[in-house]
ZAMARGU-4260 file (C-alpha; in steps of 0.2 Angstrom, whole numbers, plus 5000, padded with zeros to 4 digits):
<rodrens>
0) 4853/5007/5099 | 4872/5007/5094 | 4880/5015/5080 | 4876/5005/5066 | 4893/5002/5056
5) 4887/4991/5042 | 4873/5004/5037 | 4886/5020/5039 | 4900/5012/5029 | 4890/5007/5015
10) 4882/5023/5013 | 4898/5030/5014 | 4907/5021/5002 | 4892/5024/4989 | 4888/5041/4991
15) 4908/5049/4994 | 4916/5036/4983 | 4905/5031/4971 | 4908/5012/4973 | 4892/5007/4963
20) 4896/5017/4948 | 4916/5010/4948 | 4909/4992/4949 | 4896/4993/4937 | 4910/4998/4923
25) 4920/4982/4926 | 4922/4971/4911 | 4929/4954/4908 | 4931/4941/4893 | 4918/4928/4897
30) 4908/4925/4884 | 4887/4924/4887 | 4889/4928/4905 | 4876/4924/4918 | 4883/4936/4929
35) 4890/4953/4925 | 4906/4957/4931 | 4899/4970/4944 | 4888/4955/4951 | 4904/4946/4953
40) 4916/4958/4959 | 4904/4965/4973 | 4905/4950/4985 | 4924/4948/4981 | 4926/4967/4987
45) 4916/4966/5002 | 4923/4949/5008 | 4941/4956/5007 | 4933/4972/5018 | 4927/4960/5030
50) 4944/4951/5030 | 4941/4935/5021 | 4957/4923/5022 | 4953/4912/5008 | 4939/4908/4994
55) 4935/4894/5005 | 4927/4906/5018 | 4921/4918/5004 | 4911/4904/4995 | 4905/4897/5013
60) 4898/4916/5015 | 4890/4917/4999 | 4880/4900/5003 | 4874/4907/5020 | 4868/4922/5011
65) 4879/4935/5020 | 4877/4946/5006 | 4862/4944/5002 | 4854/4960/5007 | 4866/4970/4998
70) 4860/4966/4982 | 4843/4966/4977 | 4829/4950/4977 | 4831/4947/4957 | 4850/4949/4958
75) 4859/4931/4961 | 4876/4931/4969 | 4889/4920/4959 | 4899/4907/4969 | 4916/4903/4968
80) 4919/4895/4951 | 4912/4909/4943 | 4923/4920/4953 | 4939/4913/4949 | 4936/4913/4930
85) 4929/4931/4930 | 4945/4937/4941 | 4956/4927/4926 | 4948/4937/4912 | 4943/4954/4921
90) 4950/4971/4913 | 4961/4976/4927 | 4964/4994/4923 | 4946/4996/4929 | 4949/4991/4946
95) 4965/5003/4944 | 4951/5016/4939 | 4943/5014/4955 | 4958/5014/4967 | 4964/5030/4958
100) 4945/5037/4960 | 4947/5034/4979 | 4962/5042/4980 | 4958/5058/4970 | 4943/5060/4979
105) 4954/5059/4997 | 4962/5074/4990 | 4948/5083/4985 | 4939/5079/5004 | 4956/5086/5009
110) 4964/5071/5019 | 4981/5076/5014 | 4977/5093/5018 | 4990/5097/5032 | 5001/5084/5025
115) 5006/5067/5033 | 5021/5071/5043 | 5024/5090/5048 | 5016/5097/5033 | 5025/5087/5019
120) 5014/5073/5010 | 5026/5059/5011 | 5024/5042/5004 | 5035/5025/5006 | 5040/5013/4993
125) 5044/4994/4997 | 5045/4978/4988 | 5036/4960/4996 | 5033/4944/4991 | 5013/4939/4989
130) 5003/4925/4983 | 5014/4910/4988 | 5011/4892/4986 | 5021/4876/4987 | 5011/4869/4974
135) 5003/4880/4962 | 5015/4888/4950 | 5015/4899/4934 | 5027/4906/4921 | 5027/4923/4931
140) 5032/4915/4947 | 5049/4919/4957 | 5056/4901/4963 | 5063/4898/4980 | 5071/4882/4984
145) 5074/4875/5002 | 5082/4859/5002 | 5071/4849/4991 | 5055/4860/4993 | 5051/4873/4979
150) 5043/4889/4984 | 5031/4898/4971 | 5027/4916/4974 | 5025/4933/4965 | 5034/4950/4969
155) 5027/4967/4970 | 5032/4985/4974 | 5018/4994/4984 | 5017/5013/4987 | 5009/5021/5003
160) 5007/5037/5012 | 5015/5036/5029 | 5012/5046/5045 | 4998/5054/5048 | 4981/5041/5047
165) 4973/5035/5036 | 4988/5027/5027 | 4983/5024/5008 | 4990/5012/4996 | 4992/5024/4981
170) 4996/5010/4969 | 5007/4994/4966 | 5018/4986/4951 | 5019/4967/4951 | 5036/4961/4945
175) 5038/4955/4927 | 5048/4939/4923 | 5058/4941/4909 | 5058/4960/4909 | 5063/4965/4926
180) 5080/4958/4931 | 5081/4942/4941 | 5092/4951/4954 | 5082/4957/4967 | 5090/4974/4970
185) 5090/4979/4950 | 5074/4969/4949 | 5066/4979/4963 | 5070/4996/4959 | 5067/4994/4940
190) 5048/4990/4946 | 5050/5004/4959 | 5054/5016/4944 | 5038/5012/4935 | 5029/5013/4949
195) 5033/5031/4956 | 5032/5039/4939 | 5015/5031/4935 | 5009/5038/4952 | 5016/5055/4949
200) 5008/5055/4932 | 4991/5051/4937 | 4991/5060/4955 | 5000/5078/4950 | 5008/5085/4966
205) 5001/5071/4977 | 5018/5067/4984 | 5030/5078/4991 | 5045/5067/4998 | 5047/5048/4994
210) 5056/5038/5006 | 5063/5021/5002 | 5077/5008/5009 | 5094/5008/5006 | 5091/4998/4989
215) 5088/5015/4982 | 5106/5024/4988 | 5111/5026/4970 | 5112/5039/4956 | 5098/5030/4946
220) 5084/5032/4960 | 5089/5050/4963 | 5091/5056/4945 | 5072/5048/4943 | 5066/5057/4957
225) 5071/5072/4950 | 5063/5068/4936 | 5047/5064/4943 | 5049/5081/4953 | 5049/5073/4972
230) 5061/5075/4987 | 5069/5058/4988 | 5075/5051/5004 | 5083/5036/5005 | 5091/5027/5018
235) 5110/5022/5019 | 5119/5007/5025 | 5134/4997/5016 | 5137/5005/5000 | 5149/5003/4988
240) 5148/5020/4979 | 5164/5030/4983 | 5156/5046/4986 | 5145/5038/5000 | 5160/5031/5007
245) 5170/5048/5008 | 5155/5058/5015 | 5152/5045/5027 | 5171/5047/5033 | 5169/5066/5033
250) 5154/5068/5043 | 5162/5056/5055 | 5172/5070/5060 | 5160/5084/5060 | 5153/5092/5076
255) 5134/5090/5079 | 5122/5101/5070 | 5108/5096/5083 | 5103/5087/5098 | 5085/5084/5106
260) 5077/5070/5116 | 5062/5059/5108 | 5051/5057/5122 | 5041/5044/5112 | 5055/5033/5110
265) 5064/5038/5126 | 5082/5042/5114 | 5095/5055/5115 | 5096/5061/5098 | 5112/5069/5089
270) 5111/5076/5071 | 5125/5078/5059 | 5126/5084/5041 | 5136/5088/5026 | 5134/5092/5007
275) 5141/5081/4995 | 5142/5076/4975 | 5136/5059/4971 | 5144/5050/4957 | 5133/5052/4941
280) 5122/5066/4948 | 5123/5084/4943 | 5116/5093/4959 | 5122/5092/4977 | 5113/5080/4990
285) 5113/5081/5008 | 5121/5068/5020 | 5112/5065/5038 | 5115/5055/5052 | 5106/5052/5067
290) 5114/5044/5081 | 5103/5036/5095 | 5106/5033/5113 | 5097/5024/5126 | 5099/5023/5145
295) 5117/5027/5141 | 5119/5008/5134 | 5111/5005/5119 | 5118/5015/5104 | 5113/5016/5086
300) 5113/5026/5070 | 5101/5029/5055 | 5110/5037/5040 | 5101/5045/5024 | 5102/5054/5010
305) 5091/5069/5004 | 5090/5080/4987 | 5082/5093/4998 | 5091/5106/5010 | 5076/5113/5017
310) 5068/5099/5027 | 5071/5103/5046 | 5083/5090/5054 | 5069/5085/5066 | 5057/5083/5052
315) 5069/5072/5041 | 5071/5060/5058 | 5054/5057/5057 | 5052/5055/5041 | 5066/5041/5040
320) 5058/5034/5056 | 5039/5032/5047 | 5047/5024/5034 | 5044/5007/5044 | 5023/5012/5042
325) 5024/5004/5026 | 5031/4987/5033 | 5023/4987/5050 | 5006/4995/5046 | 5001/4993/5028
330) 5011/4976/5024 | 5004/4969/5040 | 4987/4974/5038 | 4986/4968/5019 | 4996/4950/5025
335) 4987/4949/5041 | 4968/4953/5038 | 4967/4952/5019 | 4980/4938/5016 | 4990/4945/5003
340) 5004/4932/5004 | 4992/4918/5002 | 4988/4909/4984 | 4969/4914/4981 | 4969/4910/4961
345) 4987/4905/4953 | 4984/4918/4936 | 4992/4934/4934 | 4979/4942/4928 | 4968/4937/4943
350) 4984/4941/4955 | 4984/4958/4950 | 4966/4960/4950 | 4964/4952/4968 | 4978/4965/4975
355) 4968/4979/4968 | 4953/4973/4976 | 4963/4970/4993 | 4970/4988/4992 | 4953/4996/4988
360) 4944/4986/5001 | 4959/4991/5013 | 4958/5011/5008 | 4938/5012/5011 | 4940/5004/5029
365) 4954/5016/5033 | 4945/5030/5026 | 4928/5025/5035 | 4936/5022/5051 | 4948/5038/5052
370) 4936/5049/5042 | 4916/5044/5044 | 4918/5037/5063 | 4930/5051/5069 | 4924/5051/5089
375) 4917/5033/5087 | 4933/5027/5081 | 4935/5009/5088 | 4951/4998/5082 | 4949/4991/5065
380) 4948/4973/5071 | 4932/4977/5083 | 4925/4987/5068 | 4925/4972/5056 | 4920/4961/5071
385) 4903/4973/5071 | 4902/4974/5054 | 4901/4956/5051 | 4889/4954/5065 | 4877/4966/5058
390) 4878/4958/5043 | 4867/4944/5050 | 4855/4955/5057 | 4851/4965/5043 | 4835/4969/5037
395) 4829/4975/5016 | 4834/4991/5014 | 4835/5000/4997 | 4847/5013/5002 | 4860/4998/5007
400) 4857/4989/4990 | 4871/4990/4977 | 4865/4992/4959 | 4881/4983/4951 | 4871/4980/4933
</rodrens>
């Protein structure tokens, strides 16, 4: 007999991360409901764990009794109309609490004991559009016009650990229409500030370094990172800040501080650095330039500023390179496997609830594959395929039944 991935997964999330307890505490605004909130949410959460792409697919799986063995014989699993109504009125804070609990338990289990990059616990922040539709819309929508067609979507900012796996999504924050600026740079930065403050308050000392793209290369973000007691690493591109323009020119005249060869990317790296003061920031900052040369032909450079003067240049290079993990790994995982960019229900409360359920499902699967399976590790796609296969073959087992009442 091979490894029973489904049984291992269910026992892992029940025993280690107490998912039953979290789901049973959920509440919503329905009056005299036939199903408890937990009974409604369980198939949605498990659906996202096996990477459903739509609620039609989830409804078909429910009708086919795919989740029948995960609940007691007396428990009925609701269909999609009940699920939609519940998500529109669910208390989202309960889902937030579940994800906070998962992160705290991960810290307790020493998932981040050695850091994520060279001993540092590094997180990246980035924004993306979610729940897009050409037909459905609401007052909170961002409207994009292409020719005569209108596209409706929502915008959110995510924060995730980057570097060593598992890469966990710590939290997210939705753009609030009428509150946050309609300009992309100002709006996203305001949302990112709220998110970082929330996460650093909920998880004390979890994040050492937060890395962000050139959108945050300004005094507002740098001062906010000081306030939240985290080291800022920010990419620099075209910038109108006078102090940035000056330090670029000055650093170009400096000799290199270090050089090395990046074997993984086959690049020759040269590093330059200089301290400077940014307008409206009281403390000195560190400006770093990395030049990258490949095969004596291709040449590029990466510029950054940071509030730390202690981080070695080679580590800073790894950190700024790992910033892409949030796009290449985290966003790709959520959009490709969980359909984050598709419109499941167009209601602002439901959108927030579904986003949390996707994050919870993704985090649990990342922890299961990278922490529980260990030497038996397979690709995420292969593990999910085997779990779906085992759903059809599963026999009744009290240890695998979820009590969500």
